[in-house]
N, C-alpha and C positions, 0 to 999 in steps of 0.2 A: 504494500500500500504506500503510495507516494505521500510526501509531507502535506500537500494540499488536500488530498482526499482524507488523510488522517485528521487534519484540522477541521474540515467540513463535517466529518463524522463526529468528532468531539463536540462541535457546536450543535449538531443535530441532537445528540444525547443530552447535553446540558439543557437545551430548550425543552425537550420532551420531558425530562425528569422534573424540571421546575413546574411544568404544567400538571404533572401527575402527582406531585408531592402531597396535595391535600385531598386526593381522591378517597372517597368513602364508599365501600361496597362490602357486601356480605359474601365471603367465599362460597362458591357453589360448585357442585359436581357438574362438569361439562364433558361433552364428547371429545373435544380437542381437535377434530378434523372434520367438522360438519360442513362439508361442501356438497354441491349438487350431485357429485358422483357417489356420495354415501347416503343419500336420501331416496327411499323408494316410495312411490305413491301410485295409487290407482288412477289412471287417466280418466276413466269414466266418472268416478265420484269425486276426483281430486282430493282424496283422503290419504293421509299418511299411512303407509302399510309396513314400513320398516326402516331401521337405521343400521347401516353396515359399519364395520371396521372400528372397533373400540380400543385400538392400540394406543391412543393418545389421551385416554380419559384421565382427568385429574380434578382436583378441587382447587379452584382459582377464581379470578375475577370473571364473572359471567360475560363481560364485554368481549373477552377473548373469543368466545364461541361465535359471536357475530362478525368478528373480523374475518374469519374464514368464509363466511357467507358473502360478505362484501367483496372479498378478493376474487371469488369465483363468479359472482353474479350480483352486482350492486343493486339492481332492481329487486331481486328476490330478498336481499338483505333488508332493504327499506320496508318491503311488505311484511316480512316476519317481525321486524322491529316494531311496526305499528301494533301488531297483536300482542307483543311481549310487554310493551310499555316501558317507559324509562325507569330504571331501577338504580338507585344510588346516585352519587354525585357525578355530574358531567358524563352520563352513560355514553352518549354518542361520541363525545370527544375521546373517551377511553377506547371505543371501538376503533376510531381513526388512529389512535396511538399505536394500537397493535398492528393495524394495516401498514402504517408507515415504518414500523420497525421490522417487518417481515424479511426484508433483504438481509439484515444482519443475522437473523435466525437461520436463513438459508446458508449463509457463509459458515456459521458455526456448525451446522449440521454436516456440511461437506467436510469440514476439518475433523469433527469427532468421528465420522464414519469413514475417514480416509478416502473420500471420493473427490479427487482433485478436480474433476470436470465440473462438479456442482459448485465447489469453492470458487473456481475461476469464473464461472458464469455469474455467480452472485457478486463477486468483486467487480466484474465488468458492468453489470447492471447498476450496482451501487455507484460506481464512478460516473456513469451517464446520468443517473438520477440526481446525484448531489451537484454535478456540474451544471445541469440545466434548471435546477430548482431555484426559484427566486426567494422562496420562503423555505427555510430548512425543513419544516415539518409538513410539507405538502408534496407527497410523492404522486398524487393523483391529479 
């Protein structure tokens, strides 16, 4: 990571953590990878019929669950969020916090699983994102 990218990354985290400092939420059991590929529904009744892949289940901030939905399909995320309701302080801001920090997670995952291709792809995307972002916390 070059020094400019490192400085932008540090700025990103300082801003993000200062925004998140006073977050108030009740830790909740979440799926951890709830994207469209892990949700089954009956197209005729449009009813939920199943949830797949519980490998990332954890007890954490419920806003993290919505980040995965927004990353896969923002329109679906908005619709589900309407039915869920805002819970805790700055719920939607916390969802965006997790969306914005996803590239760092991808890089860490590549490193911890010794998958150099994923790590390099994450670093490349991070470099592009932080270089083009006018506001450090706006990846989208």
